[in-house]
GUTIKOL-330941 format. One line per 10 residues: for each residue x, y, z of C-alpha. Coordinates in nm, 4 decimals. Each point is the difference from the previous one (the first is absolute). Example, Ala and Ser with C-alpha at 12.3 -4.5 7.8 and 13.67 -1.06 7.14 Angstrom:
1.2300:-0.4500:0.7800 | 0.1370:0.3440:-0.0660
This chain:
3.0207:-0.9648:-1.2039 | 0.1718:-0.3346:0.0574 | 0.3752:-0.0439:0.0105 | -0.0186:-0.1829:-0.3339 | -0.1869:0.2926:-0.1531 | 0.2500:0.2440:0.1500 | 0.2924:-0.1932:-0.1472 | -0.1652:0.0064:-0.3435 | -0.0851:0.3705:0.0205 | 0.3514:0.0953:0.1087
0.1465:-0.2113:-0.2805 | -0.2293:0.1666:-0.2531 | 0.0946:0.3455:0.1285 | 0.3715:-0.0789:-0.0072 | -0.0155:-0.1323:-0.3558 | -0.1975:0.2981:-0.1322 | 0.0536:0.3155:0.2037 | 0.3145:-0.1077:0.1814 | 0.1637:-0.1346:-0.3207 | 0.1792:-0.2844:0.1834
0.0882:-0.1266:0.3466 | 0.3036:0.1454:0.1719 | 0.2421:-0.2801:0.0797 | -0.0448:-0.1899:0.3245 | 0.2836:0.1765:0.1819 | -0.1367:0.3409:-0.0923 | -0.3478:-0.1033:0.1149 | 0.1450:-0.1302:0.3269 | 0.1605:0.3397:0.0590 | -0.3274:0.1743:-0.0886
-0.1908:-0.2313:0.2374 | 0.2415:0.0886:0.2800 | -0.0472:0.3685:-0.0736 | -0.3795:-0.0322:0.0036 | 0.0041:-0.1955:0.3287 | 0.2153:0.2809:0.1410 | -0.2664:0.2521:-0.0986 | -0.2628:-0.2067:0.1839 | 0.2306:-0.0210:0.3030 | 0.0506:0.3776:-0.0052
-0.3752:0.0628:0.0114 | -0.0588:-0.2620:0.2726 | 0.2815:0.1455:0.2134 | -0.1592:0.3427:-0.0200 | -0.3670:-0.0900:0.0099 | 0.0167:-0.2675:0.2715 | 0.3456:0.0475:0.1502 | 0.1810:0.2803:0.1752 | 0.1333:0.1806:-0.3054 | -0.1808:0.3034:-0.1356
-0.0811:0.0964:-0.3562 | 0.1838:0.2826:-0.1695 | -0.2381:0.2584:-0.1363 | 0.0635:-0.1178:-0.3590 | -0.0707:-0.3652:0.0949 | -0.3450:0.0505:0.1529 | -0.1852:-0.0937:-0.3186 | 0.1333:-0.3579:-0.0136 | -0.2324:-0.2868:-0.0868 | 0.0723:-0.3280:0.1789
-0.2418:-0.2000:-0.2179 | 0.1684:0.1248:-0.3177 | 0.3452:-0.0858:0.1335 | -0.1175:-0.3495:0.0985 | -0.1418:-0.0410:-0.3507 | 0.3423:0.0970:-0.1408 | 0.1560:-0.2794:0.2096 | -0.2597:-0.2479:-0.1254 | 0.0491:0.1091:-0.3624 | 0.3759:-0.0588:0.0092
-0.0429:-0.3290:0.1880 | -0.2419:-0.1125:-0.2706 | 0.2545:0.1007:-0.2649 | 0.2616:-0.2183:0.1685 | -0.2444:-0.2895:0.0273 | -0.0862:0.0294:-0.3693 | 0.3662:0.0138:-0.0980 | 0.0922:-0.3039:0.2048 | -0.3017:-0.2113:-0.0950 | -0.1599:0.0028:0.3447
-0.3766:-0.0249:0.0303 | -0.0689:0.2105:0.3076 | -0.3384:-0.1632:0.0671 | 0.1620:-0.3431:0.0186 | 0.2969:0.1329:0.1960 | -0.2224:0.1700:0.2580 | -0.2186:-0.3095:0.0361 | 0.3063:-0.2176:0.0621 | 0.1448:0.2565:0.2389 | -0.3191:0.0004:0.2077
0.0022:-0.3822:0.0113 | 0.3590:0.0155:0.1275 | -0.0860:0.2626:0.2616 | -0.3060:-0.1940:0.1191 | 0.2135:-0.3088:0.0586 | 0.3100:0.1709:0.1385 | -0.1726:0.2614:0.2117 | -0.3075:-0.1919:0.1125 | 0.0813:0.0542:0.3686 | 0.3015:0.2289:-0.0177
-0.1800:0.3331:0.0381 | -0.2583:-0.1333:0.2462 | 0.2869:-0.1138:0.2257 | 0.2065:0.3173:-0.0343 | -0.0059:0.1767:0.3372 | 0.0923:0.3278:-0.1711 | -0.3375:-0.0035:-0.1791 | -0.2113:-0.0590:0.3090 | -0.2065:0.3017:0.1158
């Protein structure tokens, strides 16, 4: 699925099953909450924290998809084409960071 297709599918879902978009501030709060859920899993799965017994059935992929869903909602609401935005962002990074990471002594093996 492309980003354009994802934006269309999310919009269709919102306007049928979801009834309407939550406002942008509500979606920003939801996005923050979903990112927190991803952070919680990462901290326990890859970091030093341990899972509580009730949290062992978490699904990182599903939580990341929740983040993407809400981000797509915000993009749709604000008229942002994520495919175009990502393309432009990569152009910016390729210019700005062309040598930055190669010359970063912290990244050398």
